[in-house]
N, C-alpha and C positions, 0 to 999 in steps of 0.2 A: 310449921306447916309450910309457910311460904319459902323458907330456906331449902325445904325438900323439893318442892316444885322448881325452884331455880336450879338446883343440883340436877335433877331428872332432865330438865330442859337443856343443860350444858352438856349432858351425857347423850341424850337421844337426839338432840339437834344436829350435830355434826353426822351422826350415823344415818339419819333419815335423809339429810342432804347429800350424803355420799351415794346412798342407794336410789335416789330419786331419778337419775338419768338412766341407769340400767334398767330399773322397773319400767319406765316410760318407753324406752326403747324396745324392751322386750314385749310389752303389751301392744305397741304399734306394729312391731314385726310379726306377732302372732296374728294380729287382725288383718294386715295385709296378706300374709301367707294363706290364711283361711279363705279370704276373698278370691285370690288368684286361683287356689286349688278348687274351690267350688265352681268357678267359671271354667276351669279345665274339665272338671267332672260333667258339667252340663254339655260342653262340646262333645265329650266322648259318648255321652248318653245319646245325643241326637244323631250322631254319625256311626254308632255301633262301634265303640272304642276298644273292643276286645280283639286280641290277636289270636284267639282260639278257634281258627277255622282253617279250611283247606288252602285259602289263598295267602296265608300268612305263616310260613314255616321257618323254624330256626334249625333245622336239621336238613342234611343232604340226601336223606334216605329215599324220597320219592321224587327227586329233581330228575332221576335217569329216565323216568318215563314221560316226562313233560316235553312238549314241543313248543317253541315260541318263535315269533317272527323276529323279535330283537330283545335286547336286554339293556339295562341301564343301571349305572352304580348310583345308589341312593346314599346320601351323606348328610347328616345334620348334626350340628354341635350347639351347645348352650352353656352358659356359665351362670350358676346361682350361688348365693351364699346367705348365711344367717345374718341377722342384725346385730349390732353392737351389744345390745342388751342380752340376746341369745348367747352370744359368744361369752360374755361374762358369766352367765349361769351355767353354760357347759364347762367353762374352766372351773367353776365353784364345784360342780358336780363330779368333775374328774378327780377332785381331791378326795372326795368320800366314796366314789365308786357308784356304779349302777348304770341304767340305761340312759343315754342322752337323747331324750325324746325331741328336743328342738332340732338336733341334727337329723333324726330320723324323718322329720317332717320335710326338711330341705332335700334330703336324698329321695324320698318318694315323689315329691313334686318334680324334681329334676328328671327322673326316669320316665315318670308318665309324660311329661311335657316333650321330651325328645322322641319318644316313640310316637306321639300325636303328630309331631311335625314330619317325622319320616313318613307316616301314612299320608299326610297332606302333600308331601312332595311327590310320593308315588302316584297319587291321584292326578296331580297337575301335570305329570308326565305321560299320564294315560296307561299306567301300569295296571295289569289285571291281577297280579299276584306279586308277593313279596317273598323272598326266599333268603336263607342264610343270615338271619338278623343277628347283628352283633352290637353289644352295648359295652362301652368302656368308660370308666370314670377315672379322674386324676384330680389331685389337689393342687390348686395354684396359690403359691405364697406370694404375697406382695412385698416381702422383705429381702434385703440383701444378706442379712444375717438370719440366724434361727431364733432369735429373741422375740420377733414380732409374732403375734397371734392372729394377725388379720389374713384371711384366706377365703377363696371360694372354691367350688367344685365344678369342674368342666365334665359334661356329659357328652360323649360322642356315640352316635349310632350310624351304623352303615349297614347296607344290605344290597341285594341284587333284585332289582325290579324286572319283571318279565312282561313283555307286551305280546299277547297272543294274537 
């Protein structure tokens, strides 16, 4: 009986020690991302975070009938990335296939945050409406070779702000 316990400890001990860091990092990363996302949702709720109104357009169809005193180029960019634990589990999940939920969380937060900051910039400049909103994403790798898996995602939002 005790020999079996020693054998199990010798087998499971290194396995659990190997997974301790990724599990801890994943848990802390998810906790932090949930905290930041909830804060962003609260800010959007208090300020009316939807871009679904006549003052925020992503097409040029109705801009021909608008008149404005002046315009401004609005430009915001941020970089976000997953935790080391999330990257480990995304790598593991990519081996077996399926949806990478941890990466979806990072992308959703980045998109919402950059659009929120775009709206804040427009408000600070006194813009009454935002037109032709564009959002771009790009992956930034920190390696000089392609062997490294460390990366982050840059979100760039730009638009035309009109001052009536």
